[in-house]
PDB file with SEQRES, HELIX, SHEET and CRYST1 records, atoms N, CA, C and O in Angstrom:
SEQRES   1 A   69  MET LYS TYR PRO LEU ARG ASN ILE VAL LEU GLU LYS ILE          
SEQRES   2 A   69  LYS GLU VAL GLY ASN LEU SER ASP ASN GLU LEU ILE SER          
SEQRES   3 A   69  ASN LEU GLU LYS ASP GLY LEU GLN ILE THR VAL ALA ASP          
SEQRES   4 A   69  LEU ASN LYS THR LEU LEU ASP LEU GLU ILE PHE GLY LEU          
SEQRES   5 A   69  VAL ARG VAL SER TRP LEU THR LYS ASP LYS ARG ARG ILE          
SEQRES   6 A   69  GLU LEU VAL THR                                              
HELIX    1 AA1 LEU A    5  VAL A   16  1                                  12    
HELIX    2 AA2 ASP A   21  LYS A   30  1                                  10    
HELIX    3 AA3 VAL A   37  ILE A   49  1                                  13    
SHEET    1 AA1 3 LEU A  19  SER A  20  0                                        
SHEET    2 AA1 3 ARG A  63  LEU A  67 -1                                        
SHEET    3 AA1 3 VAL A  53  TRP A  57 -1                                        
CRYST1    1.000    1.000    1.000  90.00  90.00  90.00 P 1           1          
ATOM      1  N   MET A   1     195.065  -7.135   3.753  1.00  0.00           N  
ATOM      2  CA  MET A   1     196.136  -6.188   3.936  1.00  0.00           C  
ATOM      3  C   MET A   1     195.595  -4.975   4.692  1.00  0.00           C  
ATOM      4  O   MET A   1     194.543  -4.432   4.353  1.00  0.00           O  
ATOM      5  N   LYS A   2     196.322  -4.568   5.704  1.00  0.00           N  
ATOM      6  CA  LYS A   2     195.889  -3.450   6.524  1.00  0.00           C  
ATOM      7  C   LYS A   2     196.652  -2.201   6.108  1.00  0.00           C  
ATOM      8  O   LYS A   2     197.882  -2.201   6.073  1.00  0.00           O  
ATOM      9  N   TYR A   3     195.922  -1.137   5.795  1.00  0.00           N  
ATOM     10  CA  TYR A   3     196.529   0.118   5.384  1.00  0.00           C  
ATOM     11  C   TYR A   3     196.875   0.961   6.601  1.00  0.00           C  
ATOM     12  O   TYR A   3     196.201   0.877   7.628  1.00  0.00           O  
ATOM     13  N   PRO A   4     197.917   1.768   6.493  1.00  0.00           N  
ATOM     14  CA  PRO A   4     198.245   2.663   7.620  1.00  0.00           C  
ATOM     15  C   PRO A   4     197.114   3.648   7.878  1.00  0.00           C  
ATOM     16  O   PRO A   4     196.417   4.073   6.958  1.00  0.00           O  
ATOM     17  N   LEU A   5     196.949   3.997   9.131  1.00  0.00           N  
ATOM     18  CA  LEU A   5     195.887   4.909   9.536  1.00  0.00           C  
ATOM     19  C   LEU A   5     196.016   6.251   8.835  1.00  0.00           C  
ATOM     20  O   LEU A   5     195.010   6.874   8.495  1.00  0.00           O  
ATOM     21  N   ARG A   6     197.253   6.703   8.615  1.00  0.00           N  
ATOM     22  CA  ARG A   6     197.480   7.971   7.906  1.00  0.00           C  
ATOM     23  C   ARG A   6     196.827   7.956   6.539  1.00  0.00           C  
ATOM     24  O   ARG A   6     196.171   8.923   6.150  1.00  0.00           O  
ATOM     25  N   ASN A   7     197.000   6.871   5.812  1.00  0.00           N  
ATOM     26  CA  ASN A   7     196.436   6.775   4.461  1.00  0.00           C  
ATOM     27  C   ASN A   7     194.914   6.747   4.488  1.00  0.00           C  
ATOM     28  O   ASN A   7     194.264   7.366   3.646  1.00  0.00           O  
ATOM     29  N   ILE A   8     194.350   6.036   5.447  1.00  0.00           N  
ATOM     30  CA  ILE A   8     192.893   5.945   5.540  1.00  0.00           C  
ATOM     31  C   ILE A   8     192.300   7.314   5.851  1.00  0.00           C  
ATOM     32  O   ILE A   8     191.313   7.721   5.238  1.00  0.00           O  
ATOM     33  N   VAL A   9     192.901   8.025   6.802  1.00  0.00           N  
ATOM     34  CA  VAL A   9     192.404   9.343   7.187  1.00  0.00           C  
ATOM     35  C   VAL A   9     192.547  10.318   6.028  1.00  0.00           C  
ATOM     36  O   VAL A   9     191.629  11.094   5.761  1.00  0.00           O  
ATOM     37  N   LEU A  10     193.681  10.293   5.337  1.00  0.00           N  
ATOM     38  CA  LEU A  10     193.895  11.197   4.215  1.00  0.00           C  
ATOM     39  C   LEU A  10     192.894  10.932   3.087  1.00  0.00           C  
ATOM     40  O   LEU A  10     192.373  11.878   2.497  1.00  0.00           O  
ATOM     41  N   GLU A  11     192.624   9.686   2.787  1.00  0.00           N  
ATOM     42  CA  GLU A  11     191.649   9.357   1.753  1.00  0.00           C  
ATOM     43  C   GLU A  11     190.250   9.840   2.134  1.00  0.00           C  
ATOM     44  O   GLU A  11     189.501  10.316   1.281  1.00  0.00           O  
ATOM     45  N   LYS A  12     189.902   9.718   3.412  1.00  0.00           N  
ATOM     46  CA  LYS A  12     188.583  10.181   3.861  1.00  0.00           C  
ATOM     47  C   LYS A  12     188.482  11.699   3.742  1.00  0.00           C  
ATOM     48  O   LYS A  12     187.434  12.221   3.362  1.00  0.00           O  
ATOM     49  N   ILE A  13     189.561  12.413   4.062  1.00  0.00           N  
ATOM     50  CA  ILE A  13     189.555  13.872   3.942  1.00  0.00           C  
ATOM     51  C   ILE A  13     189.447  14.274   2.470  1.00  0.00           C  
ATOM     52  O   ILE A  13     188.725  15.214   2.139  1.00  0.00           O  
ATOM     53  N   LYS A  14     190.157  13.573   1.586  1.00  0.00           N  
ATOM     54  CA  LYS A  14     190.068  13.855   0.150  1.00  0.00           C  
ATOM     55  C   LYS A  14     188.660  13.596  -0.363  1.00  0.00           C  
ATOM     56  O   LYS A  14     188.159  14.342  -1.204  1.00  0.00           O  
ATOM     57  N   GLU A  15     188.023  12.550   0.134  1.00  0.00           N  
ATOM     58  CA  GLU A  15     186.681  12.177  -0.312  1.00  0.00           C  
ATOM     59  C   GLU A  15     185.629  13.200   0.122  1.00  0.00           C  
ATOM     60  O   GLU A  15     184.757  13.574  -0.663  1.00  0.00           O  
ATOM     61  N   VAL A  16     185.716  13.641   1.359  1.00  0.00           N  
ATOM     62  CA  VAL A  16     184.693  14.520   1.917  1.00  0.00           C  
ATOM     63  C   VAL A  16     185.022  15.985   1.691  1.00  0.00           C  
ATOM     64  O   VAL A  16     184.120  16.785   1.444  1.00  0.00           O  
ATOM     65  N   GLY A  17     186.280  16.349   1.770  1.00  0.00           N  
ATOM     66  CA  GLY A  17     186.685  17.748   1.658  1.00  0.00           C  
ATOM     67  C   GLY A  17     186.923  18.324   3.041  1.00  0.00           C  
ATOM     68  O   GLY A  17     187.429  17.633   3.926  1.00  0.00           O  
ATOM     69  N   ASN A  18     186.566  19.572   3.231  1.00  0.00           N  
ATOM     70  CA  ASN A  18     186.747  20.218   4.528  1.00  0.00           C  
ATOM     71  C   ASN A  18     185.720  19.692   5.518  1.00  0.00           C  
ATOM     72  O   ASN A  18     184.534  19.602   5.198  1.00  0.00           O  
ATOM     73  N   LEU A  19     186.173  19.342   6.722  1.00  0.00           N  
ATOM     74  CA  LEU A  19     185.273  18.831   7.731  1.00  0.00           C  
ATOM     75  C   LEU A  19     185.850  19.073   9.116  1.00  0.00           C  
ATOM     76  O   LEU A  19     187.010  19.460   9.255  1.00  0.00           O  
ATOM     77  N   SER A  20     185.046  18.847  10.129  1.00  0.00           N  
ATOM     78  CA  SER A  20     185.513  19.007  11.508  1.00  0.00           C  
ATOM     79  C   SER A  20     186.048  17.665  12.008  1.00  0.00           C  
ATOM     80  O   SER A  20     185.826  16.622  11.392  1.00  0.00           O  
ATOM     81  N   ASP A  21     186.752  17.714  13.130  1.00  0.00           N  
ATOM     82  CA  ASP A  21     187.320  16.485  13.673  1.00  0.00           C  
ATOM     83  C   ASP A  21     186.237  15.509  14.125  1.00  0.00           C  
ATOM     84  O   ASP A  21     186.407  14.297  13.991  1.00  0.00           O  
ATOM     85  N   ASN A  22     185.133  16.015  14.655  1.00  0.00           N  
ATOM     86  CA  ASN A  22     184.033  15.130  15.059  1.00  0.00           C  
ATOM     87  C   ASN A  22     183.381  14.459  13.855  1.00  0.00           C  
ATOM     88  O   ASN A  22     183.025  13.282  13.914  1.00  0.00           O  
ATOM     89  N   GLU A  23     183.226  15.200  12.772  1.00  0.00           N  
ATOM     90  CA  GLU A  23     182.669  14.620  11.542  1.00  0.00           C  
ATOM     91  C   GLU A  23     183.597  13.551  10.987  1.00  0.00           C  
ATOM     92  O   GLU A  23     183.137  12.522  10.492  1.00  0.00           O  
ATOM     93  N   LEU A  24     184.907  13.788  11.067  1.00  0.00           N  
ATOM     94  CA  LEU A  24     185.874  12.809  10.573  1.00  0.00           C  
ATOM     95  C   LEU A  24     185.802  11.522  11.379  1.00  0.00           C  
ATOM     96  O   LEU A  24     185.821  10.432  10.807  1.00  0.00           O  
ATOM     97  N   ILE A  25     185.720  11.634  12.692  1.00  0.00           N  
ATOM     98  CA  ILE A  25     185.624  10.437  13.540  1.00  0.00           C  
ATOM     99  C   ILE A  25     184.343   9.672  13.232  1.00  0.00           C  
ATOM    100  O   ILE A  25     184.366   8.445  13.141  1.00  0.00           O  
ATOM    101  N   SER A  26     183.232  10.374  13.070  1.00  0.00           N  
ATOM    102  CA  SER A  26     181.968   9.677  12.777  1.00  0.00           C  
ATOM    103  C   SER A  26     182.001   9.026  11.394  1.00  0.00           C  
ATOM    104  O   SER A  26     181.459   7.935  11.220  1.00  0.00           O  
ATOM    105  N   ASN A  27     182.625   9.674  10.408  1.00  0.00           N  
ATOM    106  CA  ASN A  27     182.740   9.072   9.076  1.00  0.00           C  
ATOM    107  C   ASN A  27     183.618   7.826   9.118  1.00  0.00           C  
ATOM    108  O   ASN A  27     183.318   6.837   8.449  1.00  0.00           O  
ATOM    109  N   LEU A  28     184.685   7.861   9.884  1.00  0.00           N  
ATOM    110  CA  LEU A  28     185.552   6.690   9.996  1.00  0.00           C  
ATOM    111  C   LEU A  28     184.841   5.554  10.721  1.00  0.00           C  
ATOM    112  O   LEU A  28     185.020   4.387  10.372  1.00  0.00           O  
ATOM    113  N   GLU A  29     184.039   5.884  11.722  1.00  0.00           N  
ATOM    114  CA  GLU A  29     183.289   4.850  12.432  1.00  0.00           C  
ATOM    115  C   GLU A  29     182.214   4.234  11.545  1.00  0.00           C  
ATOM    116  O   GLU A  29     181.912   3.048  11.677  1.00  0.00           O  
ATOM    117  N   LYS A  30     181.629   5.026  10.640  1.00  0.00           N  
ATOM    118  CA  LYS A  30     180.651   4.475   9.689  1.00  0.00           C  
ATOM    119  C   LYS A  30     181.312   3.454   8.769  1.00  0.00           C  
ATOM    120  O   LYS A  30     180.671   2.497   8.335  1.00  0.00           O  
ATOM    121  N   ASP A  31     182.605   3.660   8.471  1.00  0.00           N  
ATOM    122  CA  ASP A  31     183.339   2.724   7.630  1.00  0.00           C  
ATOM    123  C   ASP A  31     183.858   1.522   8.410  1.00  0.00           C  
ATOM    124  O   ASP A  31     184.507   0.645   7.840  1.00  0.00           O  
ATOM    125  N   GLY A  32     183.575   1.479   9.721  1.00  0.00           N  
ATOM    126  CA  GLY A  32     183.965   0.322  10.523  1.00  0.00           C  
ATOM    127  C   GLY A  32     185.317   0.456  11.187  1.00  0.00           C  
ATOM    128  O   GLY A  32     185.862  -0.539  11.666  1.00  0.00           O  
ATOM    129  N   LEU A  33     185.871   1.643  11.230  1.00  0.00           N  
ATOM    130  CA  LEU A  33     187.182   1.852  11.847  1.00  0.00           C  
ATOM    131  C   LEU A  33     187.004   2.551  13.185  1.00  0.00           C  
ATOM    132  O   LEU A  33     186.537   3.689  13.236  1.00  0.00           O  
ATOM    133  N   GLN A  34     187.370   1.886  14.253  1.00  0.00           N  
ATOM    134  CA  GLN A  34     187.299   2.483  15.587  1.00  0.00           C  
ATOM    135  C   GLN A  34     188.607   3.226  15.843  1.00  0.00           C  
ATOM    136  O   GLN A  34     189.681   2.627  15.800  1.00  0.00           O  
ATOM    137  N   ILE A  35     188.520   4.519  16.106  1.00  0.00           N  
ATOM    138  CA  ILE A  35     189.701   5.345  16.309  1.00  0.00           C  
ATOM    139  C   ILE A  35     189.487   6.208  17.547  1.00  0.00           C  
ATOM    140  O   ILE A  35     188.403   6.749  17.762  1.00  0.00           O  
ATOM    141  N   THR A  36     190.533   6.329  18.353  1.00  0.00           N  
ATOM    142  CA  THR A  36     190.449   7.178  19.530  1.00  0.00           C  
ATOM    143  C   THR A  36     190.853   8.597  19.156  1.00  0.00           C  
ATOM    144  O   THR A  36     191.451   8.827  18.105  1.00  0.00           O  
ATOM    145  N   VAL A  37     190.523   9.538  20.020  1.00  0.00           N  
ATOM    146  CA  VAL A  37     190.883  10.937  19.774  1.00  0.00           C  
ATOM    147  C   VAL A  37     192.395  11.095  19.788  1.00  0.00           C  
ATOM    148  O   VAL A  37     192.940  11.879  19.011  1.00  0.00           O  
ATOM    149  N   ALA A  38     193.079  10.364  20.656  1.00  0.00           N  
ATOM    150  CA  ALA A  38     194.542  10.437  20.721  1.00  0.00           C  
ATOM    151  C   ALA A  38     195.178   9.944  19.426  1.00  0.00           C  
ATOM    152  O   ALA A  38     196.128  10.550  18.931  1.00  0.00           O  
ATOM    153  N   ASP A  39     194.657   8.845  18.872  1.00  0.00           N  
ATOM    154  CA  ASP A  39     195.180   8.334  17.598  1.00  0.00           C  
ATOM    155  C   ASP A  39     194.909   9.311  16.463  1.00  0.00           C  
ATOM    156  O   ASP A  39     195.752   9.505  15.587  1.00  0.00           O  
ATOM    157  N   LEU A  40     193.729   9.925  16.481  1.00  0.00           N  
ATOM    158  CA  LEU A  40     193.405  10.902  15.450  1.00  0.00           C  
ATOM    159  C   LEU A  40     194.323  12.116  15.547  1.00  0.00           C  
ATOM    160  O   LEU A  40     194.788  12.628  14.529  1.00  0.00           O  
ATOM    161  N   ASN A  41     194.584  12.576  16.768  1.00  0.00           N  
ATOM    162  CA  ASN A  41     195.476  13.721  16.950  1.00  0.00           C  
ATOM    163  C   ASN A  41     196.869  13.435  16.414  1.00  0.00           C  
ATOM    164  O   ASN A  41     197.459  14.284  15.745  1.00  0.00           O  
ATOM    165  N   LYS A  42     197.404  12.253  16.699  1.00  0.00           N  
ATOM    166  CA  LYS A  42     198.735  11.891  16.225  1.00  0.00           C  
ATOM    167  C   LYS A  42     198.768  11.801  14.701  1.00  0.00           C  
ATOM    168  O   LYS A  42     199.714  12.257  14.058  1.00  0.00           O  
ATOM    169  N   THR A  43     197.726  11.211  14.139  1.00  0.00           N  
ATOM    170  CA  THR A  43     197.658  11.073  12.686  1.00  0.00           C  
ATOM    171  C   THR A  43     197.534  12.436  12.014  1.00  0.00           C  
ATOM    172  O   THR A  43     198.194  12.691  11.007  1.00  0.00           O  
ATOM    173  N   LEU A  44     196.701  13.309  12.560  1.00  0.00           N  
ATOM    174  CA  LEU A  44     196.552  14.651  11.982  1.00  0.00           C  
ATOM    175  C   LEU A  44     197.850  15.443  12.099  1.00  0.00           C  
ATOM    176  O   LEU A  44     198.192  16.203  11.193  1.00  0.00           O  
ATOM    177  N   LEU A  45     198.575  15.274  13.200  1.00  0.00           N  
ATOM    178  CA  LEU A  45     199.857  15.953  13.365  1.00  0.00           C  
ATOM    179  C   LEU A  45     200.852  15.469  12.314  1.00  0.00           C  
ATOM    180  O   LEU A  45     201.572  16.275  11.725  1.00  0.00           O  
ATOM    181  N   ASP A  46     200.897  14.159  12.078  1.00  0.00           N  
ATOM    182  CA  ASP A  46     201.777  13.615  11.041  1.00  0.00           C  
ATOM    183  C   ASP A  46     201.425  14.179   9.665  1.00  0.00           C  
ATOM    184  O   ASP A  46     202.314  14.588   8.917  1.00  0.00           O  
ATOM    185  N   LEU A  47     200.147  14.204   9.332  1.00  0.00           N  
ATOM    186  CA  LEU A  47     199.711  14.712   8.034  1.00  0.00           C  
ATOM    187  C   LEU A  47     199.987  16.204   7.898  1.00  0.00           C  
ATOM    188  O   LEU A  47     200.292  16.686   6.807  1.00  0.00           O  
ATOM    189  N   GLU A  48     199.881  16.932   9.004  1.00  0.00           N  
ATOM    190  CA  GLU A  48     200.165  18.363   8.965  1.00  0.00           C  
ATOM    191  C   GLU A  48     201.665  18.619   8.801  1.00  0.00           C  
ATOM    192  O   GLU A  48     202.058  19.552   8.100  1.00  0.00           O  
ATOM    193  N   ILE A  49     202.498  17.807   9.437  1.00  0.00           N  
ATOM    194  CA  ILE A  49     203.952  17.936   9.285  1.00  0.00           C  
ATOM    195  C   ILE A  49     204.361  17.637   7.853  1.00  0.00           C  
ATOM    196  O   ILE A  49     205.241  18.302   7.306  1.00  0.00           O  
ATOM    197  N   PHE A  50     203.730  16.640   7.242  1.00  0.00           N  
ATOM    198  CA  PHE A  50     204.028  16.306   5.844  1.00  0.00           C  
ATOM    199  C   PHE A  50     203.495  17.354   4.875  1.00  0.00           C  
ATOM    200  O   PHE A  50     203.831  17.321   3.692  1.00  0.00           O  
ATOM    201  N   GLY A  51     202.674  18.281   5.351  1.00  0.00           N  
ATOM    202  CA  GLY A  51     202.141  19.339   4.505  1.00  0.00           C  
ATOM    203  C   GLY A  51     200.949  18.919   3.676  1.00  0.00           C  
ATOM    204  O   GLY A  51     200.668  19.531   2.646  1.00  0.00           O  
ATOM    205  N   LEU A  52     200.239  17.884   4.103  1.00  0.00           N  
ATOM    206  CA  LEU A  52     199.109  17.368   3.334  1.00  0.00           C  
ATOM    207  C   LEU A  52     197.775  17.950   3.777  1.00  0.00           C  
ATOM    208  O   LEU A  52     196.863  18.095   2.963  1.00  0.00           O  
ATOM    209  N   VAL A  53     197.650  18.288   5.065  1.00  0.00           N  
ATOM    210  CA  VAL A  53     196.421  18.866   5.587  1.00  0.00           C  
ATOM    211  C   VAL A  53     196.754  20.082   6.435  1.00  0.00           C  
ATOM    212  O   VAL A  53     197.897  20.289   6.841  1.00  0.00           O  
ATOM    213  N   ARG A  54     195.727  20.879   6.692  1.00  0.00           N  
ATOM    214  CA  ARG A  54     195.845  22.029   7.584  1.00  0.00           C  
ATOM    215  C   ARG A  54     194.753  21.890   8.631  1.00  0.00           C  
ATOM    216  O   ARG A  54     193.587  21.673   8.300  1.00  0.00           O  
ATOM    217  N   VAL A  55     195.135  22.016   9.894  1.00  0.00           N  
ATOM    218  CA  VAL A  55     194.187  21.893  10.999  1.00  0.00           C  
ATOM    219  C   VAL A  55     194.133  23.230  11.722  1.00  0.00           C  
ATOM    220  O   VAL A  55     195.167  23.773  12.112  1.00  0.00           O  
ATOM    221  N   SER A  56     192.931  23.758  11.901  1.00  0.00           N  
ATOM    222  CA  SER A  56     192.764  25.027  12.607  1.00  0.00           C  
ATOM    223  C   SER A  56     191.598  24.894  13.578  1.00  0.00           C  
ATOM    224  O   SER A  56     190.705  24.067  13.392  1.00  0.00           O  
ATOM    225  N   TRP A  57     191.625  25.716  14.604  1.00  0.00           N  
ATOM    226  CA  TRP A  57     190.575  25.677  15.623  1.00  0.00           C  
ATOM    227  C   TRP A  57     189.390  26.523  15.186  1.00  0.00           C  
ATOM    228  O   TRP A  57     189.551  27.672  14.774  1.00  0.00           O  
ATOM    229  N   LEU A  58     188.196  25.943  15.278  1.00  0.00           N  
ATOM    230  CA  LEU A  58     186.959  26.676  15.042  1.00  0.00           C  
ATOM    231  C   LEU A  58     186.424  27.229  16.353  1.00  0.00           C  
ATOM    232  O   LEU A  58     186.131  28.420  16.465  1.00  0.00           O  
ATOM    233  N   THR A  59     186.303  26.363  17.329  1.00  0.00           N  
ATOM    234  CA  THR A  59     185.893  26.746  18.673  1.00  0.00           C  
ATOM    235  C   THR A  59     186.844  26.077  19.650  1.00  0.00           C  
ATOM    236  O   THR A  59     187.843  25.484  19.243  1.00  0.00           O  
ATOM    237  N   LYS A  60     186.542  26.171  20.916  1.00  0.00           N  
ATOM    238  CA  LYS A  60     187.413  25.583  21.928  1.00  0.00           C  
ATOM    239  C   LYS A  60     187.531  24.065  21.774  1.00  0.00           C  
ATOM    240  O   LYS A  60     188.593  23.496  22.025  1.00  0.00           O  
ATOM    241  N   ASP A  61     186.460  23.421  21.369  1.00  0.00           N  
ATOM    242  CA  ASP A  61     186.429  21.958  21.289  1.00  0.00           C  
ATOM    243  C   ASP A  61     186.324  21.408  19.877  1.00  0.00           C  
ATOM    244  O   ASP A  61     186.186  20.197  19.703  1.00  0.00           O  
ATOM    245  N   LYS A  62     186.385  22.257  18.872  1.00  0.00           N  
ATOM    246  CA  LYS A  62     186.139  21.815  17.499  1.00  0.00           C  
ATOM    247  C   LYS A  62     187.253  22.324  16.580  1.00  0.00           C  
ATOM    248  O   LYS A  62     187.634  23.494  16.617  1.00  0.00           O  
ATOM    249  N   ARG A  63     187.762  21.397  15.750  1.00  0.00           N  
ATOM    250  CA  ARG A  63     188.822  21.767  14.805  1.00  0.00           C  
ATOM    251  C   ARG A  63     188.351  21.559  13.383  1.00  0.00           C  
ATOM    252  O   ARG A  63     187.549  20.667  13.106  1.00  0.00           O  
ATOM    253  N   ARG A  64     188.853  22.388  12.482  1.00  0.00           N  
ATOM    254  CA  ARG A  64     188.552  22.277  11.059  1.00  0.00           C  
ATOM    255  C   ARG A  64     189.749  21.623  10.380  1.00  0.00           C  
ATOM    256  O   ARG A  64     190.891  22.028  10.592  1.00  0.00           O  
ATOM    257  N   ILE A  65     189.483  20.624   9.575  1.00  0.00           N  
ATOM    258  CA  ILE A  65     190.529  19.902   8.853  1.00  0.00           C  
ATOM    259  C   ILE A  65     190.287  20.127   7.382  1.00  0.00           C  
ATOM    260  O   ILE A  65     189.203  19.848   6.871  1.00  0.00           O  
ATOM    261  N   GLU A  66     191.308  20.635   6.694  1.00  0.00           N  
ATOM    262  CA  GLU A  66     191.172  20.888   5.263  1.00  0.00           C  
ATOM    263  C   GLU A  66     192.397  20.385   4.528  1.00  0.00           C  
ATOM    264  O   GLU A  66     193.503  20.360   5.068  1.00  0.00           O  
ATOM    265  N   LEU A  67     192.184  19.994   3.319  1.00  0.00           N  
ATOM    266  CA  LEU A  67     193.234  19.469   2.461  1.00  0.00           C  
ATOM    267  C   LEU A  67     194.044  20.637   1.896  1.00  0.00           C  
ATOM    268  O   LEU A  67     193.475  21.644   1.476  1.00  0.00           O  
ATOM    269  N   VAL A  68     195.356  20.502   1.887  1.00  0.00           N  
ATOM    270  CA  VAL A  68     196.225  21.522   1.304  1.00  0.00           C  
ATOM    271  C   VAL A  68     196.340  21.225  -0.179  1.00  0.00           C  
ATOM    272  O   VAL A  68     196.686  20.112  -0.574  1.00  0.00           O  
ATOM    273  N   THR A  69     196.048  22.230  -1.000  1.00  0.00           N  
ATOM    274  CA  THR A  69     196.117  22.014  -2.455  1.00  0.00           C  
ATOM    275  C   THR A  69     197.364  22.608  -3.033  1.00  0.00           C  
ATOM    276  O   THR A  69     197.587  22.521  -4.241  1.00  0.00           O  
TER     277      THR A  69                                                      
END                                                                             
């Protein structure tokens, strides 16, 4: 059974806590999931609209992803 990408990303964020987008991609790749930056952006936007995560810019190329409690 294949889980939706939203659920996989949300579980990884819950497991690790606050992290950057590059760290999230590398953690997902360690678990064997190949994800593009475009797919990650869409998934993070969906999770942010649902009010589950908050995404903010750290630098020009780096974003911070944190779980909304």
